[in-house]
N, C-alpha and C positions, 0 to 999 in steps of 0.2 A: 458742337463746335461753332454754332452760329455766332457766339460772342467773339470767338477768335476771328471769324470772317469780318465781323464788325470792326475789330481792331485794325485789320488790313485796309478796310474801307476808310478808316479815320485815323491815319497815323498820328501818334502823339497822345491819343486818348487812352487812359488806363482802363483795362478790362480785367474783371475777376470772374473766374469760373471754378466750379468744383467738379472733379472727375474721379471715377473709380479706376484703380489700376491693380493688377494682380502682382503681388509680391512674389519673389522667387520661392518662398516657402508654401505657396499656393493660396495664402489668405488674400483677402481684398483690403485695400487701403483707400482712404479718401484723401485726395490731394486738393489743396486750394492753389490755383494757379493765378497769379496776378502778373499782368504783363502789358506791354504796349509795343507798337511797331515804331521803330525809330524812323527818322526822316530818310535814312539811307536804305530803308526797306527791311532791315533786320528785326526779327521779333526777339524781344528780351523778356524773359519771364523769371519769376521767383516762385518756386514750388515748395509748399509746406505740407507736411503730413498732419492732417487734422482728424485722423481716425478716432483717437481717444476723445477729442472734443465732441465729435459727432455722436459717438456712443453715449457720452454723458448727456448730451442734449436729447437723444432718443430716450434714454432712461428717465430724464426729467419730464419729458412729455408723457411717458407711460405713467409715471407716478402722479402727475397732475391729473391725468384722466381718471386714474384710480381714486384719487382724492375727490374729484368732482362726483364720481359715482357714489362714493361713501357719503358725501355731503347731501346729495340728492336723496339717497335712501334714508338718512337720518332726518332730513327735513320732512319727508313723507311720514315717518314715524311720529315726529313731534306734532305735525298737523293732525294726524289721527288721534293722538293723545289729547290735544287741545280740543278737538271736536267732541271727544268722549267726556272731557272735563266740563265742557259747556252743556252737554246733554245732561250730565249728572247735576250740575248747578241748576239747570232749569227744573229738574225733578224736585230738588230740595226746595227751591223757591215756590213750586206749585203745591207742595204737600200742605195739608192743613195741620200737620204736627209741628211742634216747636223743634227746630234743629239749631243747635248753637255749638260754638267752640269757645274755649277759654284758655288763657295761659295758666301757668302753675300758681299764680297769685290769685286766681279766680276771676280775673278781669275778662269780660266777654270780648272776644275778638271778631265773632261773627254771630249774627242772629237773623234767621230767615224772616220772611214777611209774616208768617203765622205767629212766630215767636214775638215779633215786634208788636203785633196786634194784641197778643195775650198779655204782655207786660205794659202796654200803653205807650210804646215808642213809635214815632212816625218813621217812615222810610228814610227820611233825610236826617233823623236825629243821630248824633254821634254816640258811639259806644265807649268813648274814652274813659268815662267815670262809672260805667255800669258794670257791676259785678254780680256773680250768682247770689251773693248775700243779699242784694237788693231785691231779688225775686222770691225769696222764701222768708217765712217767719223765723225768728232767731233759733227756736228750738229745732225746727226742721232742718235748718242750715247746719246746725251743730251735728245732728244725726247723720246728715249726708257727708260732712267732712270727716267725722270720727268713725263712722261705720260703713257707709255705702262705698265711698271711694277706696278706703283700704281693702275692703272685701273684693272690689272689682280689680284692684291692682294684683291682689293675690291670685285671682283666677286667671289673670292675663300673664302671669309669670313675671310680674313687676315691669313689664314693658312700658307701662305708662308712668313709671316712677322717675 
């Protein structure tokens, strides 16, 4: 009631407060009381039931907190996955074996450092025009595309197709 006391101390100044009141059915309601003390000393107020609004605001705060918790958990998962990805990338780069990926047309999309050294490409050389066909003699490349890759696809259940 401090704000109402403030209203009496400063007549003419509008004051707003929220109060809880018990309804005749036993439930609690939240009222917004806006009022001011007139110059003649009478207190004039407007009371509005804001229970539903307050409940919606509380629900929104709860949902926002839940969302924040979920975002925090997902961010932690993504950071862990990124750290694992970086760890695996470091292993791939450190190995002395050729490790590469290519698209379905045979264009190399990734070639680790050992692979670049093996085929004579520098670390900064673009892979735009480099294909697996460039790395093998024609007869060996034919055998890979006609025998090895189809056999591998068959063993993988055509997942790579």
